[in-house]
Steps between C-alpha positions, in 0.01 A plus 500: 500500500335364184266212407563220245200308357597175321234261362498150661345172370368387836509543880441324831205551737648454846273446804644596845391388849311828556298429178688766308535408127804633313549514122873445446696425182740209513823706470420774759721475818320492837665484847416169667625245753472131585674265739833520317509834319406865530540740206383583149307242298263453202261236373748457208861584602617434140258760358606747770868464402421530125282806566719702738824309560407443866566159654212404730362185668184303416179592684273205585171428676540527880771772482447840666491847343615816690219751556517877532439479878804270530285191556503185286208351305505134392425395139204264514508429125524647150379435144643609170277703271608483135381833367667804348552770760624858503737538805653799670833523692647796698855600409637686807773763498842444651570185696140434593365171353216398726143604570172358634238379248163396642677532837753227400877576485607494131808578285490744211720261296649777298737810521784332714870606465799392712672758735818512719508458877642780718871493590591335834647730773812364675516534881802326649785463524549865398714559199877456564444340842814329627436403865328170576496260789423201271591413137136408436352828387124559498404696187179698571276695262154655507204343318428661161212745490353345176556177311370626162286284268551162338203456270552132509487510879766642742762264648685745733852417629818671633833392351815558712823588316845500668807608304276507186377142527155382607539313829135458598138550390239557776126559506344843515438456878873471580717815533830368636769248415798371704822496299817338629826645376865458581666728759690800366322486160294772326174447309225678310129416512163603359138365481298436181114508521312282242124455430559224246477733205726788590783579759647807681843522679590679824817713531822307563668525841827365632629355831821351636484193722725627779492544883565837667580660830542848648686671782320642804641681803496804722715807526543602863691744710676357803401774743654334807805360317440149628513334153151366569181605330274626782170519316302782350694774681806421285332469162654738249294711262540782751404309815156360433282585799266255675138511400578611143519283191844477354414562138431877531840557662706284262620673189785515252730663754625147574586299188618150408708478181621213287845487342408722210381777731133436428257503791348159558273593789160383391311627802483541878252364753440467876516138602286415806574667835728657593541677171790360295500717186628226269619582151443258209723454195385408149492131413824320409487208254671193642542346150373165609257304709406602860798445723744631239751741651628814331776738599410868453666834570640740574229690689535831682289699747464878479419679837221761536558791264830335408648667810820301530631739764216429738496133395850404385558154355753447774211497746302248294488121512287234339380150568360252251321174567350257250246242604608152396172329585129573522432674830850648502624293792831466316683793342814586314647825637751767406579856614716802437596842642427731211202637317588299186420130471721353226330165453244279665350167402122499492243220479133433566489204739267692736293645218560777255438788743669397825806292415761779476545757779748783456500750789695826507603653833600867526646702782446873478802712562340745748556681827387327818132511591420617854161477672375565850227312684314560820199341667230765529223418749170417337266796503775751580586590143357789306575694185603864491503650149540151358782418739444200729581589859548254787391627842703395805495608860760771549817355647406142427776282361424380149701260288600580140676264262704610197574240235726530198556277198753525217541322173863422584653399827637847572281651774694698761242660733133549584353754740198695626466876529229725640399863447205722596246495220198695385259256328300783345791672323712180493799700616761358738690722740789482739629359715600173335526211740677178420301218656770245416742376230624148432846537338567128499296410194629264234354289225179585318268551800526678830259625763503678833235560766510795733263641761412863529306697762233663286510879553192716523361619170579382148824327404623305199714187537685387187757244396847544348726245332838505322697267272817546298321733258224711653315597815121476501359843568171528688201461274684325219438136424643336191234238517275755334725535193355394170140434593269795447202311641676468832622859480143621462369292788282286271642172622395429859701333779834633364730781604400831353777715358345800675568398861155540652402148603578301813427150379824320580687610185506869577800727476382701797276479808330814630404509869315730733566486870184571699426551870251298707224656708573490869300286740310755705386386845134430564322774690277412798625141489326286764666206670195294579142439393299377795160419348358304212447698178644814658514801267832687499660776293860603436701675227820470302682724255770424244649707218725439202819710477472516120146633519323184388158430647483241777189282524411306812419131491405376847515131590392348829557159653178522697205731532374689198409838358130552573419748225365275226218504248357851460701750707383860528728788594328823612715811525376808683703792368496872439624686195687829475422658163792641307615600151154448353439146614404288797739234630464142377568187699529132407489194722750218451453153648786248509409132486678219678680426170643850486262620227407866538137568406389854420163667545351764278590863565295686758474879503487654849288813438363562849622482858435244621428274204468122477653278236401130494642222283450125503768253392359167379769243561551171323432182695777426747647850489499757780610858564802553724533879501327816380646825363332834432683708235479874429557504123463861373695718739568850371607835648643841421591805702137573592310171476558146626273206423501256795308206652383437855451138607268467801417136516536176300266205557551156349195275471477138397162442338519125552572446867258631615342738248623857531708415803750777582811297565733797520445869566824697464546847637850574376531822696475313830867467592426334834345193335803323354277222360358756258834650396552580132787598272487817296698473175523824303588495133380251241233312692655249736844393374691492828662843451378853569526767235817625671660155504441438871310211645122523552416617847234418757324683780792440734731682262310804376740768372232677295226508762290286268307303759249747641259467790215348302645423156810440292593785272634378163696801377677303230409245241559151632317245708412388850569132561283336764600195702484138392189319624557150638280252684653243727431128470233306685764306694811629679849438370787678333424723199732667253389794291735545207530812288635417154617824343425465131680734263402489132751309288773538396563640848558253779244443770596629839586294805221309671384670818352262755333563832397225741203487736408234745174394653579319825320166505316391813387144575232345716605152610352244733406141577182299526451301822233279650420573863294304749155584629512662840823692453396866474867604474533275195753265648582136424576584139538249217607608151239464227678348201324624189530253213182545300500608137397769429695642794308729729563870436540766763461871438470838660135582540551876469348696215635498235599134522873452516724218378400142566725248669477123511506280804790261449550241769414674823617848398388783279615840381342800329752697300595741364318774689587870528585679821184704447278193460198512729473169683193415709409136437599161367274260313535138392359385166504123458532195722774462754674177591480173311120482475444273797399787725317828486632800688335788687711802585544522875753775562791694350852561635680794338840668513494869414123501478205398716214305341192339647317202352169585342234290337571272209855455379614862528702666772367854536564815698878488455661806653681717429402501133828670400719242670682419173649848498731395781588139418382165370217327687474144627155353571422145612148371433367247755205276418277245666505183292205272429509170317321526168233234570197425291189709559150550363252781465127567473376761256216736601346250743505362853665199653370291791709228662607349824835664441691673217879526494711597195840660446376791292785687337534870572573613146317286242491593134250557221221680694496256793518640852631342817153394627290186535226686314594697185279719285480492125423870449517821700121489540485140618357435848773277639386257769508376862682214659346278773681225682445289806851533637759695302543721192874551442668644184829460694701791357514853629316715249271219375128506589155355462325718242618751248174695514194519725549217749687343788545166672306371801581201725154370585588273793635791704210739451276336755209544262526244217627146484711410206306190404261552207159346563404495131805302394457260791131438422505509117440158345622565139188328359363621163152655527199356324518784245839382368524391136698181456800484264716742305282739300513483121786690345644547850273804534397566859198727559516773762257436788509120436617211717674190359600159632802351320709197588869541582592299191293718267627817664862392456422437134353850481818638659725348234319708236647812661188720486126532545232746389222685684147570382211699641551838662813697421594473866436228749605162644436136414529257794664169405495207748774247420411170665626147518836360598847613393702821482438803288823545301563833331792421265463793263353848490121504533335831415171641379487577132232771512477626856620849417668703769444223760124572505400130483649198669424144613518401869618140551366334817654160582621265768793392279858616548606759243852476351642786291794366298827702503478536122195726538685830517544846357683498164787727610625685804579791271126573462380383844322773698180569700323537164605161361227284346398189701593145415201369704167686470263336751415510869579192711317384820621161629499302818840355408842645442591742219856425392748717308788250476854608419776378269756716678846344532791724601787263401371479142386863498143394422246765597124540485310764306213705651132421447201743491147384604183711463232395746487419871690192617348347823602180675358347817834326525829660383617715208866422439681784315819302433637662185851644528636740239856489633670753723551768238149483353340460845643841576291657225191285447235303688478136393119487514255784443124453578288772338170543687164495311315763703146426371497130589290523823273759342399270214464192718272694733301640210449153349359377832267799521372480143454121489241472773352188352811299584610466857870574532531548122881518495550261788720764660241688711578551867338674792833584664601836350877528481540791258267772386518620141291767332378484144726709274 
């Protein structure tokens, strides 16, 4: 960089919009813009050109100058100053010509020289390209990296040259050009880059406007000689295996040559699935537009490794097809029977890559291939020294199939042979057995199936086949030839050349014939269980002839195994020391799934000693048998280590805790239910150490079972019986022993034992008898139709099954023969609801029962009657119509006569009495009547607690008529306050006089309040004409536990509407809240009208009143709940207010200033009450 400093004659002062003032000479270029231009300019473009040769535009007022921060400042004005001035200008190195002066973008005006642009880089079509789908060729190049410098200002363009002549000029933003040439013509092209001052050329490339095509196809071996390609299994390149890509297995061992002997295979690839292994040839020019046909050839195929002996041309054939339209729905075809294709006509109607298909088929000249297949049972196959072995039951007939294939139709036979075989040494031995030979084979395939009784031990079955050339020897399969990956077992799902696999392509099948364990009979097998949940024990033993362990999986169709949860086994044993050690024992417990659980090892170092172990079972699992094993037996000429087993107890810690369910004394030979097996040898495997069967106390050749213990002289185990609990109900039970042998052995036969629990039944009928027939005659069936149906059950403890009364009969079943039977009870309502029934007597067959109280027949004898046979019992009842009835609660009643059909078995705390009590401590009441007190039914009475009924007109002492009622005038006393009190608040100890109209209005409000003392009575006289109508509930809002109440005194009739009722029968009881909370004394009737209508099934609901209800006339309890509800509930319940007389008397005593303060005073004492 350097600085020039010319002297100027004048300059411009330029003012910008930010008040910046610039001093600029007229020729100096500045970068500016306006509405039509953006670039270099000067206040005198002519002077700028004369000074530096730069062509610039004219800068004027209002234009904008570019600032250093890339913003623009507007020129507000300028003035010319004519004055000599020394100026300075930066001359920059290289191609740099700009800088910022006073933060304004300026040009250095000097030091510029033109330079060349970079050479363009051609992209496509690549040089010498010949294959195109269109004669319009897109010429592509990359943008130049630098355009160089044009000091007069760059004008950058690309110029396109074809065959040496410029055909186009494009801007610097365009890098392609479409050129249209004639088909089958060749051209050259290059690109020239120009900046207006200088140019640079790209290299020159060439192309031929021509269409191309190629040949694609597959080389395949016709393994089954059916002239049809069968998919990936017949692909050549050494039999490409499934699951592998084709490319790694395809190599130059198969070649495709053109006529000059040059390979034209351009590549191989797998095409979709299944693998196709297509080869691709190099492109062929068609010498014309797409659709041009060209005849090419000859072509020849060379087999793998050029082995013309294995793959002779005589065994080759080819097919060619050319697509004649897009989609290849139409083709032109040709074929031949050699490995040389002399000429074919190719095209590209279906595209360059897939128009021409040339496939080469080979047949290998090879011996026949023979395989053998069998169907091994799942789970019964194992491997011995790498050799798969199929297990079969000795002597069972198994089917084997030998199949043979040949490349030519010259098969003569296929067969199956068998020899003894050692899978460890892989050595076969004599004798050879021919299973079967099919000598009638012909063509390219043949098969034969033969059955063989599998002998005991190991055997090898193999296939043989023969054609006109060679016999297949065992263990040789030509399918393996030529593919080392198959030979080495790398490729799965194919035949291995080393015949060790049994996967359907094997050359051999190795079998082992095995024996099944025998089904040993159950020991101590019962025939019957006679009681519910009866505990029983019995044993079974099975062994495997080949020495395999047998596990026991017990299944039951009823009952269960009671040892669940935490099960403790306690062994009392003694140890005989020997050879420097004490004997060790271990407890084994077998679950119902056949799983054998093992305890820790216990050392028996004293005599006796106790070893205890608890097995914690999973939910739902149980223990079926217990074994005690002696695991470290040892002896020599002078010492012998032994074990004594005295006792074994099995406890279930869950039901109940520490309950000893079983106590085994294995030495006790007389108790067969405690019999055990003794298995000497390796624990308990079903065989003794001498090969004999385990023995029990009844077969004691070694005097093992002593007087008070079992002597275990040998290692082995004692197996204790299975523990089973019968079901709760009788029936037929099967206990099945599934003998499980570890795979690949076969499980043993299923051993099943059956038990039966004889079912007994109690049957009978329900009858209605007539009063006065002590022998229960004149019987009428009771047809039971109610829902829920009445239930009948045995009243013995524990309760036994429940039966239902259907129609007029019932049954209780199933029962055991041992079931204790002493009573029968009925739960529910008999009949259709129109009557209630009281048991009168019982008629029995096989048992004698007498009728007791309530609904139960008791004292049935004999109690073990079911042991002999079924029982029939008829229940005979007195029937009573279910009429409406009423009750008084904890109070008295007084009437000329009281008659009601009080049910004998009401519900919800009611009792069959006129007078009920609310609690156990309630006082009950007394009934007084002039003529009759009759609850009608046997078993119904007057008072539940503390009282009785008295007919007054027969006592000779009292008359029924009540003097007070007859003389009382129902007039309000002078002390009465007139009208309804404010807020409907009645004061205890006060007397009121209210009209009937006002009182009825008060009633519609549904409630009243009480003031004054927390307990007491307000007397309310209701006067005037008309009826008192109670059409809704009327209760006290603050009376507490019935401690305050109003007493209504009136001469008006009182009507209680049927809508005033309890909310629901479901909650109706002696404790139900009242709907009417007031006492009533009237000279007229008290009516409880009914809406009952049987045809429309309209029934009343009950009503509860707290307070005395007295009438000098009649109280009509007319509500009817319907037959069914009448049986259980009273329609009206009057709850007595016991302090009423006390408070009335007290008010008279304390208000001495008012004669007859309440208006209720009398000098005829009817009842005497004491103050509480």
